[in-house]
N, C-alpha and C positions, 0 to 999 in steps of 0.2 A: 122407682129407681132401682131397687135390688134386682129385679128380673133382668135389667140391662147388663149387669156385670157378667152373668154366664154367657150372654150373647157376644159380648166383647171378647171374653176369653176364648170362645169357640172360633170367632173370626180370626183371632191372633194365632190360634193353633192351626187353623187352615192355611194361613199364610206361611207358617213355618213348614208345614207338610209339603206344600207346593215348592217351596224354596229347596228343601232337601231333595225333592224329586229331581229338580233341574240339575243339582250337583251330582247326584247319583248317575243320571243319564249321561252327564258329561264325562264320566270315567269309562264309558263303553268303548270309545274308539281306541284309547290307550291300551285297554285290556285286550282288545282284539289284535292290535298290532303286536303286543308282547307275545300273545298266544301263537300268532302266525309265525313269528320269528323263531320261537322255541320249538314248535312242532311241525312247521311246514304245512299246516292244515289249509285247505282251500277256504276262501271266504264263505262259500255256501255251506260247507261242512261246519264251520264255526257257528253260522246262523242256525243250523239245524240243532246243534248241541245246545245252544242257548235256549231256543224255544222248547226243545224236548225237556230240558231240566225244569224250566219254568212251568211247563204243562203238568209235569209230575207233581210239583209243589202245589200248584193251584188245584189240581184234582184231589190231592190229599186234604187240602183245606176245605174243599166243597164236597167231601165224600158223603156227607149226610144230605146233600141237596142235588143229587144226580138227577132226580125227577125234574127239577127246575131247568137243568141244562137241556134235557130231552124236550121239555115243553117249549123252551125258547127256540130250539132248532125246528120244531114242528110249526111254530107260529111264524117264523121268518127265516126259512132255510136259505134262500138265495142271498139276501144281504149278509147274513152271518158267514156263509161260506166264502163269499167274495171278500169280506173283511179279513178273514183268516188267510185266504190266499194272498191278498194284498200285503198283509203284515209280513208274511214269509218272503215275498219277492222284494219289497222295498228294503227290507232289512239286509237281505243278501246283496243287493246293489250298494247299499251304504257300506257294508264291510268290504266289498270290492273296491269302492272309492277310497277307503282308508288305506288299503294295500297299494293302490296305484298312485294316489295323489297326496297321501299324508292325512293325519288325523284332523288338523285344524281346518284345512281347506274343505275336506269332505264334510265335516260337521256343519260348518258355516253355510255352505252352498245347499246341502240337502235340507237342513232345517229352515234356512232362510227362504228358499224358493217355494216351499209347500204352501204357506199361508198367502203368499203373493199370488201364486197360481190359482188358489181357491178364490181369492177376491176377484181376479180377472174373469174366472169362469162364471161367478155369480153375476158380474156386470154384463157379460155376454148373454147369459141366460135371461136376464131381465130386459135385454135389448135396449140398453141405454148406456150412454158414455159415462164413465166414472167422473165424479166431481173433481174439482181442481186438487184437493188434498189427496184423494185416492190416486189420481193420475200421477201426482208428484211422487207418491210412494212407489208406484210401479217403475217410474223413470229412475228413481234412486236405486231400486233393486237391480235393474238392468245395468246401470252404471257400475254398481258394486261388483256384479258378476263379471263385467268386462274387465275391470281392474284386476280382479283375482285371476282371470284367465290369462291376461297378458303377463302378469308377474310370475305365473307358474308354468309357463310354456316349456321351459327347459328342464329336462330330467335331472333329478338329484338322487342322492342315496335314499332319502326319505320319501321321495316321490318319483319312482322309476318311469311311470307312464302318466304324467300329469293330465294331459288332454283326455285320455281315456278315463282317467279317474274323475275328471270334471263331468264327463258325459254320464258316468255311473252315478255320481252324486246328483246330477240333474234328474236322471231317471228315478232315483230314490225319492227325491222331493216330489216329483210328479206322481209317483205311486202312493206316497203318503197323502198327498192332497186328494187324489181320487178315492182312496180308501176311507179317508175322513168324511168325504161327502156322502159316500155309500152308507157308512155306519151312523151318520148323524140321526137319521130317522129311527132306526131300530134301537138306538141308545136311549130314546125317550120312553120306550116301553120294556126295556130289558135291564135288569139289575147290573150295575157296573162289574161286579165280581163274575157274574154269569157271562157277560159279554167278553170279558178278558179271558176267562177260562176257555170258552168255546173257540175264540179267535186264535188263541195260543196253540191249542191242540191242532186246529186245522192248519195253522201256519207250519207247525212242525211236520205234519203229514205231507204238506205241499213240498217242503224241501227234502224230505226223506229220500225219494228216488234220485234226485240230483246229488245229494250228499253221498249216497251209496256208490254212485259212479265215481265221484271225485275221491272217495276214501274217507272213512270216519274213524279209523283207528287212531287212538290217542295214547301216547306213552304215559303210563301211570306214575307220575311224579308229584311231589307236594306242590310245586309251583303250578303245574298244568291243572291239576284238580282244583286248586284254589282259584285260578283264573276262570275256569269253567263255572264253578259255583258262584263266583262273583257275578258273572254275566247272567247266569240263569236265575239265581235267587235274588241278588241285590238289585241289579239294574233292570230286572224284568218283573219278577213277582212282587218283591217288596216295593220297588219304585212305583209301579202301577197302583198297588194297594194304597200307598200314601197319596198318590195323585188323585185318585177317585175319592178318597176320604176328604182330602182338602177341598175338592170341588163342591162339597156339600155346603160349605160356608164361604167359599171364595168365588167371586164373579168370574166367568170364563175369560173375560178380557184381561183381568188382573192376573189370572193363572197363566195365560199365554205369555205375558210379559215376564213373569217370574221365571218361566222355563227357558228364557233366553240365557239363563245362567249355564245351560247345557253347552252351547258353543264356546262361552267364555271359559268354562272349566276345562273343556276339551283342549282348547288352544293353549291354555296355561300349562296343563299337564304335558302336552306334546312338546312344548319348548323345554320344560324343566326335566322331564324324564326321557324323552326320545331325542332331544336336541334338534327338533325340527326348526328350520329357519322361518322367520316371519318377516318378509320384506315390507317396507313401508306401504307399497301399493296394496299388499294383501290386507294390512291392518286398516287402511282407509276403505278399501272395498268391503271388508267385513263389517266395518262400522256403518257404511251406507246400507248394506243389506239388512243388518240387524235393526237399524233405525226404521227402515221400510217395514220390517215385520212388526215392530212396536206400534208404528203409526197405523198399520193395517188393522191391528186388533183394537186400538183405542179410538179409531175414527168411528163415530156412530153411524149406523146405516141410514141412508136417506130413505124416507118413507116413499112407498110406491105412489106414483101419480097416474091418473087415468090416461 
């Protein structure tokens, strides 16, 4: 009986770590919107600053293990590079979606589409029709997206170009799904910290040329520096460290559901701090989309049949 107590404590700690991760990720959109409004920075430039700061922090934390980073790149250069490039691109698309469609809509659509698209791809790759429950989740996701699209078609102050923002959010969700599928195999043989550090560095380098063209100059003010540090250190370096630590004792399906706190946090902060409107169709559509995500993760995979 005594050995069970530490295991229970570790499992509880893992749940707390994943929960905190979802809340931290949920603050990203609001921080991006505040930073964009106060500095006029392009979404790509904000994404570059975020990844660059995170990369510096992670490199400092792994300074004594640079050999492991090089070895990982030599062992799997293509998937690691593609993971980093995907990280940079889908993050830039998400930040663009925030600027065009608002924080709540961008977060719900980009986060909600990714796992549903991944499930659809896996079904197509296996050349079989999804089961009734999985098919129902896909229909719910499409219905939720349709409701959100219909309710946000008209420009507002918080969403100056909502349809373009929805396209950017959908592109971000697609990019996240593809990147996750690419990195899934390499993550089995690469330490989480190593994978995160390499992908973050590559992501920052990917966005660097685009950011230089758009402009990366930032006014040195307390609020600006604080927002950039929050994005780079808190929502990236710290959040991912907590996430991977929590995964050691938390099943992936449970972790995925807990991270649904991200869009809920983002929507709540957008309403409270940015005064973004949340019409009833958006609330219903977001609920359908998030329900589809939860069902996608919690539905056990059907065993392969000959």
